[in-house]
C-alpha positions as a Markdown table, in Angstrom:
| # | Residue | x | y | z |
|---|---|---|---|---|
| 1 | Met | 4.1 | 10.1 | 16.5 |
| 2 | Val | 3.2 | 6.4 | 17.1 |
| 3 | Lys | 6.1 | 4.9 | 19.2 |
| 4 | Asn | 4.9 | 1.0 | 18.8 |
| 5 | Pro | 7.0 | -0.1 | 16.1 |
| 6 | Asp | 5.2 | -3.7 | 16.3 |
| 7 | Leu | 2.2 | -2.0 | 14.1 |
| 8 | Asn | 4.4 | -2.5 | 11.3 |
| 9 | Gln | 4.1 | -6.5 | 10.3 |
| 10 | Ile | 7.6 | -6.7 | 8.7 |
| 11 | Ile | 8.7 | -5.0 | 12.1 |
| 12 | Ser | 6.8 | -7.7 | 14.2 |
| 13 | Phe | 8.3 | -10.5 | 12.2 |
| 14 | Leu | 11.8 | -9.7 | 12.5 |
| 15 | Pro | 14.1 | -12.1 | 14.9 |
| 16 | Glu | 14.5 | -10.3 | 18.4 |
| 17 | Val | 18.2 | -10.3 | 17.9 |
| 18 | Ile | 17.6 | -8.2 | 14.7 |
| 19 | His | 14.8 | -5.9 | 16.2 |
| 20 | Glu | 17.5 | -5.0 | 18.9 |
| 21 | Glu | 20.0 | -4.2 | 16.2 |
| 22 | Trp | 17.5 | -1.9 | 14.5 |
| 23 | Ala | 15.5 | -0.7 | 17.4 |
| 24 | Pro | 18.6 | 2.5 | 17.8 |
| 25 | His | 17.9 | 3.7 | 14.0 |
| 26 | Phe | 14.6 | 3.7 | 13.8 |
| 27 | Glu | 13.4 | 7.5 | 13.0 |
| 28 | Pro | 9.7 | 7.9 | 13.8 |
| 29 | Ile | 8.0 | 10.6 | 11.4 |
| 30 | Asp | 4.6 | 11.9 | 10.3 |
| 31 | Leu | 3.8 | 11.9 | 6.5 |
| 32 | Glu | 1.4 | 14.3 | 4.8 |
| 33 | Val | -1.2 | 13.2 | 2.0 |
| 34 | Gly | 0.6 | 13.9 | -1.3 |
| 35 | Gln | 4.2 | 13.3 | 0.2 |
| 36 | Ile | 6.6 | 12.2 | -2.2 |
| 37 | Leu | 8.7 | 9.4 | -0.9 |
| 38 | Tyr | 10.6 | 8.5 | -4.1 |
| 39 | Glu | 11.2 | 9.8 | -7.2 |
| 40 | Pro | 12.1 | 8.1 | -10.6 |
| 41 | Gly | 16.1 | 8.1 | -11.3 |
| 42 | Arg | 16.6 | 9.6 | -7.4 |
| 43 | Ala | 18.8 | 7.4 | -5.6 |
| 44 | Leu | 17.9 | 7.5 | -1.9 |
| 45 | Lys | 19.5 | 5.7 | 1.4 |
| 46 | His | 16.4 | 5.5 | 3.4 |
| 47 | Leu | 13.1 | 2.8 | 3.7 |
| 48 | Tyr | 10.2 | 3.5 | 5.1 |
| 49 | Phe | 7.9 | 1.1 | 7.2 |
| 50 | Pro | 4.4 | 2.2 | 7.7 |
| 51 | Leu | 2.7 | 2.4 | 10.5 |
| 52 | Thr | -0.9 | 4.3 | 9.9 |
| 53 | Thr | 0.1 | 5.9 | 6.9 |
| 54 | Ile | -0.6 | 4.5 | 3.6 |
| 55 | Val | 1.8 | 4.9 | 0.2 |
| 56 | Ser | 0.6 | 4.2 | -3.1 |
| 57 | Trp | 3.2 | 3.0 | -5.8 |
| 58 | Val | 2.6 | 5.3 | -9.0 |
| 59 | His | 3.6 | 5.1 | -12.7 |
| 60 | Val | 3.8 | 8.1 | -14.2 |
| 61 | Leu | 3.8 | 8.4 | -18.1 |
| 62 | Glu | 5.7 | 10.7 | -20.9 |
| 63 | Asn | 2.1 | 12.4 | -21.2 |
| 64 | Gly | 1.4 | 13.1 | -17.7 |
| 65 | Ser | -1.2 | 10.4 | -17.1 |
| 66 | Ser | -0.3 | 8.2 | -14.0 |
| 67 | Ser | -1.7 | 5.3 | -11.9 |
| 68 | Asp | -1.1 | 3.7 | -9.2 |
| 69 | Val | 0.5 | 0.4 | -9.7 |
| 70 | Ala | -0.1 | -1.0 | -5.6 |
| 71 | Ile | -0.6 | 0.2 | -2.4 |
| 72 | Ile | 1.4 | -0.3 | 0.8 |
| 73 | Gly | 0.4 | -0.1 | 4.3 |
| 74 | Arg | 1.4 | -1.9 | 7.8 |
| 75 | Glu | 1.8 | -4.7 | 6.2 |
| 76 | Gly | 5.0 | -4.1 | 4.4 |
| 77 | Val | 7.8 | -1.4 | 3.4 |
| 78 | Ile | 8.5 | 1.4 | 0.8 |
| 79 | Gly | 11.5 | 0.9 | -1.2 |
| 80 | Ile | 12.0 | -3.1 | -1.4 |
| 81 | Tyr | 13.7 | -2.6 | -4.5 |
| 82 | Leu | 16.5 | -1.2 | -2.7 |
| 83 | Leu | 17.2 | -4.3 | -1.0 |
| 84 | Met | 17.7 | -6.4 | -4.8 |
| 85 | Gly | 20.7 | -4.4 | -5.8 |
| 86 | Ala | 18.7 | -1.4 | -7.8 |
| 87 | Ser | 19.5 | 2.2 | -6.5 |
| 88 | Gln | 16.8 | 4.0 | -8.2 |
| 89 | Thr | 12.8 | 3.0 | -9.3 |
| 90 | Tyr | 11.0 | 4.1 | -12.3 |
| 91 | Asn | 7.9 | 4.6 | -9.9 |
| 92 | Ser | 7.0 | 7.2 | -7.7 |
| 93 | Ala | 5.9 | 6.5 | -4.2 |
| 94 | Ala | 3.3 | 8.8 | -3.0 |
| 95 | Val | 1.8 | 9.1 | 0.3 |
| 96 | Leu | -2.2 | 8.4 | -0.2 |
| 97 | Lys | -3.2 | 8.5 | 3.6 |
| 98 | Ala | -1.5 | 10.7 | 6.2 |
| 99 | Gly | -0.1 | 8.8 | 8.6 |
| 100 | Ser | 3.0 | 7.7 | 10.6 |
| 101 | Ala | 5.8 | 5.6 | 9.7 |
| 102 | Ile | 9.1 | 4.2 | 10.2 |
| 103 | Arg | 12.5 | 5.2 | 8.5 |
| 104 | Ile | 15.4 | 3.7 | 8.8 |
| 105 | Asn | 18.9 | 3.6 | 6.6 |
| 106 | Leu | 19.6 | 1.4 | 4.1 |
| 107 | Ser | 22.6 | 0.4 | 5.3 |
| 108 | Val | 21.4 | -0.8 | 8.4 |
| 109 | Val | 18.8 | -3.1 | 6.7 |
| 110 | Leu | 20.8 | -4.3 | 4.1 |
| 111 | Asn | 23.4 | -5.5 | 6.6 |
| 112 | Ser | 20.6 | -8.0 | 8.3 |
| 113 | Phe | 19.3 | -8.6 | 4.4 |
| 114 | Asn | 22.7 | -10.3 | 3.3 |
| 115 | Gln | 23.7 | -11.9 | 6.5 |
| 116 | Gly | 20.6 | -13.7 | 7.6 |
| 117 | Asn | 18.0 | -16.0 | 5.9 |
| 118 | Ala | 15.3 | -15.5 | 8.5 |
| 119 | Val | 15.4 | -11.3 | 7.5 |
| 120 | Gln | 15.5 | -12.6 | 3.8 |
| 121 | Lys | 12.5 | -14.5 | 4.1 |
| 122 | Val | 10.7 | -12.2 | 5.7 |
| 123 | Phe | 11.0 | -9.3 | 3.1 |
| 124 | Leu | 10.6 | -12.2 | 0.0 |
| 125 | Arg | 7.3 | -13.1 | 1.4 |
| 126 | Phe | 6.1 | -9.3 | 1.4 |
| 127 | Thr | 7.5 | -8.9 | -2.1 |
| 128 | Gln | 5.8 | -12.2 | -2.9 |
| 129 | Asn | 2.5 | -10.3 | -1.8 |
| 130 | Leu | 3.1 | -7.0 | -3.6 |
| 131 | Met | 4.0 | -9.0 | -6.9 |
| 132 | Thr | 0.2 | -10.4 | -6.7 |
| 133 | Gln | -1.3 | -7.3 | -6.0 |
| 134 | Met | 0.9 | -5.5 | -9.0 |
| 135 | Ser | -0.1 | -8.6 | -11.2 |
| 136 | Gln | -3.7 | -8.8 | -10.0 |
| 137 | Gly | -4.4 | -5.1 | -10.3 |
| 138 | Ala | -3.2 | -5.0 | -14.2 |
| 139 | Val | -5.7 | -8.1 | -14.9 |
| 140 | Cys | -8.4 | -6.6 | -13.1 |
| 141 | His | -7.9 | -3.4 | -15.0 |
| 142 | Arg | -8.1 | -5.0 | -18.2 |
| 143 | His | -11.0 | -7.4 | -17.5 |
| 144 | His | -13.1 | -6.1 | -15.0 |
| 145 | Ser | -15.7 | -3.1 | -14.4 |
| 146 | Leu | -14.6 | 0.1 | -13.1 |
| 147 | Glu | -17.5 | -0.6 | -10.1 |
| 148 | Gln | -15.5 | -3.9 | -9.6 |
| 149 | Gln | -12.1 | -2.1 | -9.5 |
| 150 | Leu | -13.6 | 0.7 | -7.2 |
| 151 | Cys | -14.8 | -1.8 | -4.7 |
| 152 | Arg | -11.5 | -3.7 | -4.9 |
| 153 | Met | -8.9 | -0.3 | -3.9 |
| 154 | Leu | -11.3 | 0.5 | -1.3 |
| 155 | Leu | -11.3 | -2.9 | 0.5 |
| 156 | Met | -7.6 | -2.5 | 0.3 |
| 157 | Ile | -7.5 | 0.6 | 2.2 |
| 158 | Leu | -9.8 | -0.8 | 4.7 |
| 159 | Asp | -7.3 | -3.5 | 5.2 |
| 160 | Arg | -4.6 | -1.2 | 5.9 |
| 161 | Gln | -6.3 | 1.4 | 8.3 |
| 162 | Asp | -8.6 | 1.2 | 11.3 |
| 163 | Gly | -12.0 | 2.5 | 10.8 |
| 164 | Asn | -14.6 | 2.8 | 7.6 |
| 165 | Asp | -13.5 | 6.2 | 6.9 |
| 166 | Ile | -11.2 | 7.0 | 3.9 |
| 167 | Thr | -10.5 | 10.4 | 3.2 |
| 168 | Met | -10.3 | 10.3 | -1.1 |
| 169 | Thr | -12.0 | 12.6 | -3.4 |
| 170 | His | -13.5 | 11.3 | -7.0 |
| 171 | Glu | -10.1 | 12.9 | -8.3 |
| 172 | Ser | -7.9 | 11.1 | -6.5 |
| 173 | Met | -9.6 | 7.6 | -6.9 |
| 174 | Ala | -9.8 | 8.2 | -10.4 |
| 175 | Lys | -6.1 | 9.0 | -10.5 |
| 176 | Phe | -5.4 | 5.7 | -8.6 |
| 177 | Leu | -7.2 | 3.9 | -10.9 |
| 178 | Gly | -6.1 | 5.4 | -13.7 |
| 179 | Val | -9.6 | 6.1 | -15.3 |
| 180 | Arg | -11.7 | 9.5 | -16.1 |
| 181 | Arg | -12.8 | 11.2 | -13.0 |
| 182 | Glu | -16.6 | 10.9 | -14.6 |
| 183 | Gly | -16.7 | 7.2 | -15.0 |
| 184 | Val | -15.8 | 7.0 | -10.8 |
| 185 | Thr | -18.6 | 9.7 | -10.3 |
| 186 | Gln | -20.8 | 7.2 | -12.1 |
| 187 | Ala | -19.8 | 4.4 | -10.0 |
| 188 | Ala | -19.5 | 6.2 | -6.7 |
| 189 | Arg | -22.7 | 7.2 | -7.2 |
| 190 | Arg | -24.4 | 3.4 | -7.6 |
| 191 | Leu | -22.4 | 2.5 | -4.6 |
| 192 | Met | -24.3 | 5.0 | -2.7 |
| 193 | Glu | -27.6 | 4.7 | -4.1 |
| 194 | Glu | -27.3 | 0.7 | -2.5 |
| 195 | Asn | -26.2 | 2.1 | 0.5 |
| 196 | Thr | -22.6 | 0.8 | 0.4 |
| 197 | Ile | -21.0 | 3.6 | 1.0 |
| 198 | Ser | -21.7 | 7.4 | 1.5 |
| 199 | Tyr | -19.6 | 10.4 | 0.0 |
| 200 | Thr | -19.3 | 13.9 | 1.2 |
| 201 | Arg | -16.4 | 16.3 | 0.5 |
| 202 | Gly | -13.4 | 14.0 | -0.5 |
| 203 | His | -15.1 | 11.8 | 2.6 |
| 204 | Val | -15.9 | 8.2 | 1.9 |
| 205 | Val | -17.7 | 6.0 | 4.5 |
| 206 | Val | -18.0 | 2.7 | 4.0 |
| 207 | Leu | -21.5 | 1.7 | 5.4 |
| 208 | Asp | -21.9 | -1.9 | 4.2 |
| 209 | Arg | -18.2 | -3.9 | 3.8 |
| 210 | Lys | -19.9 | -7.2 | 3.2 |
| 211 | Ser | -22.0 | -5.6 | -0.4 |
| 212 | Leu | -18.3 | -4.1 | -0.8 |
| 213 | Glu | -17.1 | -7.3 | -1.0 |
| 214 | Lys | -20.0 | -8.9 | -3.1 |
| 215 | Arg | -19.7 | -6.4 | -5.6 |
| 216 | Ser | -15.5 | -6.6 | -5.9 |
| 217 | Cys | -14.3 | -9.3 | -8.1 |
| 218 | Glu | -12.3 | -12.0 | -7.4 |
| 219 | Cys | -8.9 | -9.9 | -7.7 |
| 220 | Tyr | -9.6 | -8.4 | -4.2 |
| 221 | Asn | -9.9 | -12.2 | -2.6 |
| 222 | Ile | -6.7 | -13.4 | -4.4 |
| 223 | Ile | -4.6 | -10.2 | -3.2 |
| 224 | Lys | -6.1 | -10.9 | 0.9 |
| 225 | Asn | -5.6 | -14.8 | 0.5 |
| 226 | Asp | -2.0 | -14.3 | -0.5 |
| 227 | His | -1.3 | -11.8 | 2.2 |
| 228 | Asp | -3.0 | -14.2 | 4.6 |
| 229 | Asn | -1.0 | -17.1 | 3.5 |
| 230 | Cys | 2.3 | -14.7 | 4.2 |
| 231 | Leu | 1.3 | -14.0 | 7.4 |
| 232 | Gln | 1.1 | -17.9 | 8.6 |
| 233 | Leu | 4.4 | -18.5 | 6.7 |
| 234 | Asn | 5.9 | -15.8 | 8.9 |
| 235 | His | 4.5 | -16.9 | 12.0 |
């Protein structure tokens, strides 16, 4: 278990008095790959603040097809919609990378959120970046190549973890991007041929991040710059 809650950026930006109020309610938990935190139509009473885990918001269609609409790591919170007045979501929240998180009862957070502008600002700035990620991802999926989308996805995961190793199969990458597995295999092969990444048995190692950034589209920089601006506003 990770004992330092300040590894989560939202928690680290909270006013000290709010942090002290929440601390007794922090529940450290470990999450496994594929674990579902939220399901469509299901009302829940907890928020999750990732520490080392990474969680993806997945939209599933009636025919079973799915694609990820956003990924959230130590920069954010899972369940932000609960603070916006909604009791349930149309998306699922699935663990993309195993790791630790802090779970806290919604009522504790909601009480502070409703009373203080300082708390609201922290969450709303994260929401702004989440909206940028979701809208830019939609544009990227429509207008950019699969290789560019794959590079963007890998970079976004790297930003939410330590190290250059990513545990993902071609199948999970395809599901994340909402494309066919064969397309991901071809795109990953091109990156391997250029020594940008290596891949063995569901294990990706980024060998050349600069090359990955060069091969990505502008969408990654837009999302990252928006996040960096939010960090500056919170300091």
